C-alpha positions as CSV (number, residue, x, y, z in Angstrom):
1,A,11.6,-6.4,-10.9
2,Q,14.4,-5.5,-8.4
3,L,11.9,-3.4,-6.4
4,R,9.4,-6.3,-6.3
5,R,12.2,-8.6,-5.1
6,M,13.3,-6.1,-2.5
7,L,9.7,-5.8,-1.2
8,A,9.2,-9.6,-1.3
9,D,12.2,-10.3,0.8
10,S,10.3,-9.5,4.0
11,N,9.6,-12.5,6.3
12,A,6.4,-11.0,7.7
13,P,3.3,-13.1,7.2
14,D,0.8,-11.9,4.5
15,L,-1.8,-9.5,5.5
16,L,-5.3,-10.0,4.0
17,V,-6.2,-6.7,2.3
18,I,-8.0,-5.6,-0.8
19,I,-7.0,-2.4,-2.5
20,F,-9.4,-0.6,-4.7
21,P,-10.0,1.0,-7.2
22,N,-6.9,-0.2,-9.1
23,P,-6.2,1.6,-11.4
24,T,-7.2,4.8,-9.6
25,T,-7.1,8.5,-10.5
26,D,-6.8,10.0,-7.0
27,N,-8.1,8.0,-4.0
28,I,-7.4,4.5,-2.9
29,T,-9.1,2.4,-0.2
30,L,-7.7,-0.5,1.8
31,A,-10.3,-3.0,3.0
32,F,-9.0,-5.5,5.5
33,D,-10.2,-9.1,5.6
34,E,-9.1,-9.5,9.2
35,L,-9.2,-7.6,12.4
36,V,-6.4,-5.1,12.4
37,T,-5.4,-3.5,15.7
38,G,-2.8,-0.9,16.3
39,K,-1.0,1.2,13.7
40,V,-1.2,0.6,10.0
41,M,1.7,1.9,7.9
42,F,0.9,2.7,4.3
43,S,3.9,3.2,2.0
44,V,4.0,3.9,-1.7
45,Y,7.2,3.5,-3.8
46,D,7.8,4.6,-7.4
47,K,9.4,2.2,-9.9
48,M,12.9,3.5,-8.9
49,A,12.2,2.3,-5.3
50,N,11.9,5.8,-4.0
51,L,9.4,6.2,-1.1
52,V,6.9,8.8,-2.3
53,L,4.2,8.6,0.3
54,V,4.0,7.2,3.8
55,E,1.2,7.5,6.4
56,N,0.6,5.9,9.8
57,R,-3.0,5.5,10.9
58,E,-4.9,3.6,13.5
59,G,-6.2,0.3,12.1
60,Q,-9.8,0.2,10.9
61,V,-11.9,-2.0,8.7
62,E,-11.3,0.4,5.8
63,L,-8.7,3.1,5.3
64,S,-8.7,5.6,2.4
65,Y,-5.8,7.6,1.2
66,S,-5.3,10.4,-1.3
67,L,-2.8,9.8,-4.1
68,A,-3.8,13.0,-5.9
69,N,-0.3,14.5,-5.6
70,L,1.4,11.5,-7.3
71,S,2.0,11.5,-11.0
72,A,0.4,8.9,-13.3
73,G,2.2,5.7,-13.5
74,N,2.8,2.4,-11.7
75,Y,3.7,2.2,-8.0
76,F,4.3,-0.4,-5.4
77,V,2.2,-0.2,-2.2
78,K,3.3,-1.8,1.1
79,V,0.9,-2.1,4.0
80,N,2.3,-3.0,7.4
81,T,0.7,-3.8,10.7
82,S,2.7,-4.7,13.8
83,T,3.0,-8.3,12.6
84,K,2.0,-8.6,9.0
85,E,2.7,-7.1,5.6
86,Y,1.0,-6.8,2.2
87,V,2.7,-5.7,-1.0
88,T,1.0,-5.0,-4.4
89,Q,1.3,-2.9,-7.5
90,I,-1.1,-0.1,-8.3
91,S,-1.6,2.1,-11.3
92,I,-2.5,5.8,-11.2
93,Q,-4.1,7.2,-14.2
94,Q,-4.7,10.9,-15.2
């Protein structure tokens, strides 16, 4: 719950994004409901609030990421653009 609070403390407006599949086994896709320009920062945190994955990419309608090197379990995902942010929880299964 502390991690959720920490991530929720951001004042950035919400980004409209759908993350699927969730739960996943290896890959995850972000589908944006709005035009995203510039860089998209994709961050994954474990339940101890450790940053376990971060990638910067150019914004597109959809972006896919490999989570194959992460252990099974629950993670928080944070997606940032230059002005907006989206935070959700995902589950990785074996």
